[in-house]
GUDOPA-636405 format. One record per residue (C-alpha): y negated, z, x negated. Coordinates in steps of 0.2 Angstrom, whole numbers, plus 2048, in hexadecimal, padded with zeros to 3 digits. Layout:
YZX;...
This chain:
ABDD2F4CF;ACCD334D6;AC2D414DF;AB5D384E4;AC2D2A4EC;ACAD3B4F5;ABBD414FD;AB6D31501;AC9D2F50B;AC6D3E512;AB5D38519;ABBD29522;ACBD3352A;ABFD3F530;AB1D32539;AC3D2853D;AC9D38549;AB5D3D54F;AB2D2C557;AC6D2C55C;AC4D3E564;AB2D3956B;ABBD29574;ACAD3457A;ABED3F583;AB1D3258B;AC2D2A592;AC9D3A597;AB5D3E59F;AB5D2D5AC;AABD2D5B9;AB5D245C9;AACD1F5DB;AB9D245E7;AB6D1D5FA;ABBD29606;AB6D2A61E;AA9D32623;AB1D3D62D;AC6D3C631;AC8D52634;AD2D5962C;AD4D4C61D;AC0D4A61A;AB2D50624;AA1D5A622;AA5D6C621;A92D7862A;A89D74617;A8CD62617;A97D6060C;AA7D5860B;AB7D6060C;AC8D5E612;ADCD5960D;AD6D4A605;AC6D505FD;AD0D615F5;ADDD555F1;AD4D4B5E8;AC9D595DE;AD7D605D9;AE1D525D1;AD0D4C5C9;ACBD5E5C1;ADFD5E5BB;ADFD4E5B3;AD0D4D5AC;AC3D415B4;AB4D435C1;AB2D3A5CE;AA4D345DA;AA6D365ED;A9FD295F8;AA4D2F60A;AA1D1B60F;AADD1B61F;ABFD15620;ABBD00622;AADCFE614;AB6D09609;AC4CFF60A;AB6CEF607;AAFCF95FA;AC0CFC5EE;AC6CE85F2;AB2CE35EC;AB4CEE5DC;AA6CFA5E3;AB0D095E2;AC1D0D5D9;ACDD155E4;ACBD1C5F6;AD3D295FF;AD0D2D612;AE3D2F61A;AE5D1D617;AF6D1861D;B02D11610;B08D01619;B11CF1614;B03CE561A;AF5CF0611;B00CEF5FF;AFCCDE5FC;AE9CE15FA;AECCF45F1;AF8CFD5E7;AFBD0E5EE;B00D225E7;B0ED2B5EB;B0ED305FD;B02D405FD;B05D4360F;B11D3F61C;B09D3C62C;B10D3B63C;B0BD3B650;B10D4D658;B0FD5366B;B07D6266F;B04D6C67E;AF9D7A685;AFBD8A67F;B06D9568A;B10D85691;B24D89690;B26D7B69B;B25D6B68E;B32D6E681;B37D5D67D;B32D4C686;B3FD4D693;B35D5969A;B27D4C69C;B2DD436AB;B20D416B8;B13D4B6B0;B04D436A6;B02D41691;AF1D3D68B;AEED34679;ADFD2B671;ADCD1A671;AE2D0F666;AEED1B65B;B00D1B658;B01D29664;AFBD1F671;B08D1066D;B15D1C66D;B12D2267D;B13D12686;B21D0D67C;B2BD1D685;B20D1F693;B2FD1569E;B3BD1D695;B37D32698;B2ED2D6AA;B1CD336A4;B0AD2D6A8;AFDD27698;AEED2B69A;AE2D2568C;AD2D2E683;AC4D27677;AC2D3A66C;ACCD4766A;ABFD51672;AC2D49683;AD8D4867D;AD6D5C67B;ACCD60688;AD8D58695;AE5D6068F;ADBD72691;AD5D6D6A2;AE7D696A9;AE3D576AB;AF0D526A1;B02D5F69B;B03D57688;AFAD4E67C;B01D4466C;AF6D4465D;AFAD4364B;B02D51644;AF3D57636;AE5D52644;AEDD5F651;AF1D6D643;ADFD6C63F;ADCD6B651;AE5D7C655;ADED85642;ACDD8364A;AD2D8C658;AD8D7D667;AE4D87671;AF4D7A66E;B04D7E66B;B0ED6F663;B1FD6B668;B2ED6165F;B30D5B650;B20D4D649;B27D3A64C;B28D3063A;B17D28636;B10D20626;B0DD2A618;AFBD2C612;AF6D245FF;AE8D255F3;AE5D125F2;ADCD065E4;AD9CF35E3;AEACE95E0;AECCE85CB;ADDCF35C8;ADCD045C2;AEDD095BF;AE7D185B3;ADED1F5C2;AEED1D5CD;AF7D235BD;AEED345BE;AEDD375D2;AFFD355D0;B03D425C2;AF5D4B5C9;AFCD4E5DB;B0FD535D4;B05D615CB;AFED655DB;B0ED675E4;B18D6E5D8;B0CD7C5D3;B0AD7F5E9;AF8D7D5E7;AFDD6C5F2;B03D79602;AF4D84600;AE7D74602;AEFD6D612;AF4D7E618;AE1D82619;ADCD74625;AEDD72630;AF6D80639;B0AD79638;B0FD85640;B05D7F652;AFFD91658;AEBD95653;AE6DA8650;ADEDAD65E;AD2DBD656;AC9DBE663;AB8DBB65A;AADDAE65E;AA2DA464D;A90DA764F;A85D9C64B;A75D9E645;A67D96650;A57D8D646;A49D8F654;A43D9C65D;A45D9466D;A50D82672;A49D76681;A57D7168A;A54D61697;A61D626A6;A5FD576B7;A55D606C5;A62D5A6D2;A74D576CF;A7FD646D9;A8AD6E6D4;A84D6D6C4;A71D716C6;A68D716D3;A5DD7F6DC;A64D8E6E8;A5AD946F6;A52D9E6EC;A4BD8E6E3;A54D966D3;A5ED876C8;A6ED8A6C9;A80D806C6;A8DD7F6BA;A82D766AC;A75D856AC;A80D8F6AF;A8BD8C69E;A7CD89693;A75D9A698;A85DA3694;A88D99685;A74D9F67F;A79DB1683;A8ADB2678;A81DA866B;A72DB266B;A63DA566C;A56DA0679;A53D90684;A48D8B691;A4ED7F69E;A44D6F6A1;A4CD676B1;A43D576B0;A50D4C6B9;A5DD426AD;A55D336A9;A45D3E6A4;A51D4C69D;A59D3B68F;A47D3468B;A41D48687;A50D4A679;A4DD39674;A3BD3C671;A3ED4C669;A38D57679;A45D5E67D;A51D64670;A63D61679;A66D5E68C;A74D61698;A76D576A9;A87D546AA;A86D466A0;A95D3C69C;A99D3A689;A9AD27685;A9CD1A675;A8BD15679;A81D2567C;A8AD2B66D;A80D20663;A6FD28668;A77D3A66B;A80D47664;A8DD52672;A96D61673;AA7D63677;AAAD5E689;AA8D6C694;AAED616A4;AB9D556A7;AB0D4A6B7;AB6D3F6C3;AB2D336CF;AB9D316E3;AB5D256F1;AB1D2F701;AADD2A712;AA8D2F723;AAFD3C72A;ABBD37738;ABBD2572F;ABBD1A73D;ABDD0C732;AD0D1472C;ACAD12719;ADAD1970E;ADDD0F700;AD2D026F6;AD9CF6701;AD1CFA710;ABECF770A;AC0CE570A;AB1CDD711;AA6CEF712;A9ACF6709;A9DD036FB;A8BD0F6F6;A8AD146E5;A7CD1E6D9;A74D126CE;A7CD146BA;A89D1E6BF;A9AD1C6BB;A9ED196CE;A92D0C6CD;A9DD036BE;AACD056C8;AA6CFF6D6;A9FCF06CE;AAFCEE6C5;ABBCED6D3;AB1CE36DE;AB8CD36DE;AC9CDB6DD;AC7CE46F0;ABBCDA6F5;AABCE66FB;A99CE66FA;A92CF16EE;A81CFA6F2;A77D046E4;A6DD146E8;A60D1D6DC;A63D2F6E4;A71D396EC;A66D3D6FC;A66D296FF;A78D276FA;A7CD35706;A73D31714;A76D1F710;A8AD1F717;A84D2D726;A7CD2372F;A88D1472B;A7DD0971F;A8CD09715;AA0D0C719;AA1D16709;A9AD1C6FA;AA3D216EA;A9DD306DE;AA1D3E6D3;AAFD486DB;AA5D5B6D7;A97D536E1;A9ED4A6EE;AA7D5D6F0;A97D656EF;A90D5A6FC;A9FD5C70A;A9ED72705;A8AD6C70D;A91D6871B;A91D52719;A9DD4D723;AA6D43717;AB9D42713;AC3D3C702;AD1D2F707;AD4D2B6F7;AD8D336E5;ACBD366DA;ACAD296CC;ACCD316BA;AB9D336B5;AB0D376A2;AABD4569A;A9CD5069B;A94D5668B;A86D61686;A7AD5467A;A6DD5466D;A64D48664;A70D3C657;A6FD49647;A62D5664D;A67D66654;A78D6864D;A75D7B64E;A71D7A660;A83D70663;A8ED7C659;A87D8B661;A8AD82674;A9CD7D66D;A9ED9066A;A99D97678;AA3D89682;AB3D8F678;AB1DA267B;AADDA068E;ABDD9468E;AC7DA4683;AC1DB268F;AC4DA969E;AB1DA76A3;AAFD956A3;ABCD956AF;AB2DA26BB;AA3D966B8;AABD866BE;AB4D916CF;AA3D966D2;A9ED846D8;AAED7A6D9;ABED836E2;AD0D806DE;AD2D706E6;AC4D676DD;AB6D696EC;AA8D716E7;AA2D806F0;A92D846FB;A86D906F3;A7FD9E6FF;A71D9D708;A66DAA70E;A60D9E71E;A6BD92727;A63D80722;A6CD7672D;A5DD76739;A4BD71735;A45D8273B;A50D8A72E;A4BD7C720;A38D81722;A3CD95724;A45D94712;A3BD88709;A29D89711;A24D92700;A2CD856F6;A25D766FE;A12D7F701;A13D816EB;A18D6F6EB;A0BD696F4;9FDD746ED;A05D6D6DB;A01D5A6E2;9F0D5E6EA;9EBD686D7;9F3D576D1;9E8D4A6DC;9D9D556DA;9D9D576C7;9DBD456C2;9D2D3F6D0;9C2D496CB;9C6D446B6;9CAD306BE;9BAD326C5;9AFD356B6;9B8D296AD;9B9D1C6BC;9A6D1D6C1;9A5D1C6A9;9AFD0B6AB;9A6D056BA;994D046B4;99BCFD6A2;9A3CEE6AE;98FCEB6B5;988CF06A6;97CCE069E;985CE568C;992CD768B;99DCE3680;99DCEF68D;9A3CE3699;9B0CDE690;9B8CEE68B;9B5CF569E;9C0CE26A4;9CECE9698;9D0CF969A;9D1CF46AE;9DCCE76AB;9E8CF06A0;9EBD026AA;9EDCF86BA;9F9CEC6B2;A06CF96AD;A10D036BB;A0CD136BE;A1ED1A6B8;A1DD116A8;A0BD176A5;A13D2B6AA;A21D2769C;A17D2068F;A0AD30691;A18D3C693;A27D37687;A21D2867D;A0DD2E676;A13D41674;A20D3866A;A14D31662;A07D3E65E;A12D4B65C;A0FD5766A;A19D5A67A;A0CD55686;A11D61697;A18D576A6;A07D5B6B1;9FCD596A3;A05D486A0;A05D466B6;9F0D476B5;9EED3C6A5;9F9D306AE;9F0D2F6BF;9E0D316B9;9E1D216AE;9E9D1A6BC;9DBD1E6C9;9CFD1B6BE;9D1D086BD;9CED076D2;9C1D126D0;9B7D096C5;9BBCF96D0;9B2D036DE;9A5D086D2;9A2CF56CE;9A5CF16DF;997CFA6E8;98BCF86DB;98DCE26DC;98ACE66F0;97BCED6ED;96FCDD6EE;96ACD76DE;957CD56E4;956CE96E4;958CE86D0;94DCD86CB;940CE16D7;942CF16CE;941CEA6BB;932CDE6C2;92ACEF6C5;92CCF56B5;93DD016B5;949D036AA;95ACFC6AE;963D0D6AA;954D146B9;954D076C4;96AD0C6C3;965D1B6C7;957D1B6D3;95BD0E6DB;96ED046D9;979D126DA;973D1D6E8;977D106F3;986D0A6EA;98DD1C6EB;98AD19701;996D0C701;9A3D126F3;9A5D226FB;9B3D1E709;9BCD136FA;9BAD246F1;9C4D2D6FD;9D1D1F701;9D4D206EC;9D5D316EF;9E4D316FD;9ECD236F1;9EDD2F6E3;9F4D3B6EE;A02D306F0;A01D2B6E0;A09D3C6DC;A1CD396E1;A1BD2D6D4;A19D3B6C5;A29D426CA;A32D396BF;A2BD416B0;A30D546B8;A22D586C0;A28D626D1;A1CD5C6DC;A1DD5B6F0;A2CD4B6F0;A34D536E1;A34D626EB;A3CD5D6F8;A4AD516EE;A50D636E7;A4FD6A6F7;A5DD5A6FF;A66D5D6F1;A6BD6E6F4;A6BD6D707;A70D59709;A65D5A717;A59D4B713;A52D45724;A4AD55728;A45D5C719;A3CD4A715;A35D4A727;A2CD5C722;A27D54712;A21D4471C;A17D4F72A;A0ED5971B;A09D49711;A02D43725;9F9D52728;9F1D53717;9EED40716;9E7D40727;9D9D4F724;9D2D45716;9D3D36720;9C8D3F72D;9BDD4671F;9B9D33719;9B2D3072A;9A7D4172C;9A2D3C71A;99DD2971E;994D2F72D;989D3A722;982D30717;97FD22721;
């Protein structure tokens, strides 16, 4: 009996221990949902394998492993993580979160795991700035809305420096690299990470004290999680593993290790299509040999050589390039494109490769004595539509009392100031410099305004390897000095653009013809090809639709009426954009620009030809149809033998006139990148700035062709009669 009692007691103890042990294991393996930021390097960011890493992530993972709990990382962004903790959807958050008195009202914080602060940095090799006193008379940069920006505002009068703010890190670091600013301020760990990634910066002085970072849970909750974090953090620091994690991401010495080696990124396509502008000198334009050159072109080609990937340029114009990337017809675009918050919603940008600026220009001699913005009172100032210059002028119009006049193209803008249609113009300073170098009689009486950063762009979330290859190539060019050489080829040390050497004098009408007649004839040939092919197809479609419109069957008449109304109701430029970009994206196949142009012209002309056919048939007396039918002929035989032969005689002059109209309409097709005669002229003007002579030549060429067609129409009309 005693033995039985002892066995039962032992069994009870064993069962109790088993279940208690199970509960202990279960508790130890509890999983916590932890929120974090999406990207705040070096604390949390995605690596090349799209895995999250960084100081915060590595510390949290190490503590979880040491303390025996699991984590479910939720990279929701800083604000969403805060809301997630407060609404009990998250157990805690770690996101470079500063411990402040205000936040302590809503959160319980761990022991500080990182003592942040702001730090000054200068370009590597800058020995002039060793303290804040050395900043006198200099320009210092920071990011908008940061502790660094506040610090600079508080101390700019004390140390007598100027402050320039930037929206993002790329603009800030690019500014010190391009000597736009002499020094920058940023969070100490962020600067350290930038140096670790190869930025040519040196830290100056000691960091200014800042608020430490802490792991946070909701006030009064998850105390056990906070205790585990603190215990694990203490062990990490005691073992030295904490320092290893921080050193992995932050260069605390302030000197990057330059191995002289560029990171090679693997291309994922055999060839990348790069869209660009057609005429935006000195960034992209055709030289006198009709080859595209410029800062953008040279940088892109050299990056492709350095990273060993293949590219094909599609010079389609700025707007066309934007739509080509958005419609997946191009993998990226480089076209003097400013990096803006609005554009970053649709595009991913490279590191900045050029810091632009806008400037006012007036005619050489300046009879109006314009030497300041105040002197523009009552005058007219021009700019190109949709540019930083246009925005600047619009913003200050009331302040300085001038009138603003906008132009679509650079040649119109510069021609306007030369003929006194406007008193001054504003444009990107390299473009003005290039115009002056090409012989434009301009001068710039006012210092230029700071502008945006130019970047290479890809569609949001796509082609990340292409962006990385460009960035690596750009860094290598900057490291070796090749970047400066490319810029110097087009812009001299004073900021003015240099003129390209030409094999002929293009300042005269004869010189322009001599140096460009081949490309002009090629443009004319493409114009004629567009007109002939599209008109031949339009005749077929238009005649069919025209016959439908007079058919005895109501359904056919309805189809014809809808077709004509729809096609004639859509502006041809809109139709061209829809076919080239919208239709290509819808069917998943890129329609070549020439083919899209032919389709557009065909559809447009066919609608008008259909009306010509309908009118020609209706012009034949109706009695002939009735007489023919009374003799027993069918409708089709009557149309074929009696009505159409007479109607064709009536239609021929109208057909020739429609062909002339189609020939003129080819100029509209240039909007999708087809380099026909007019677009060829615009490209030549962009290089030579000789708009009067170039457009005179083009006008004469059109006049000769159209006059010949008109004479042909009269001959045909006589023969038919």
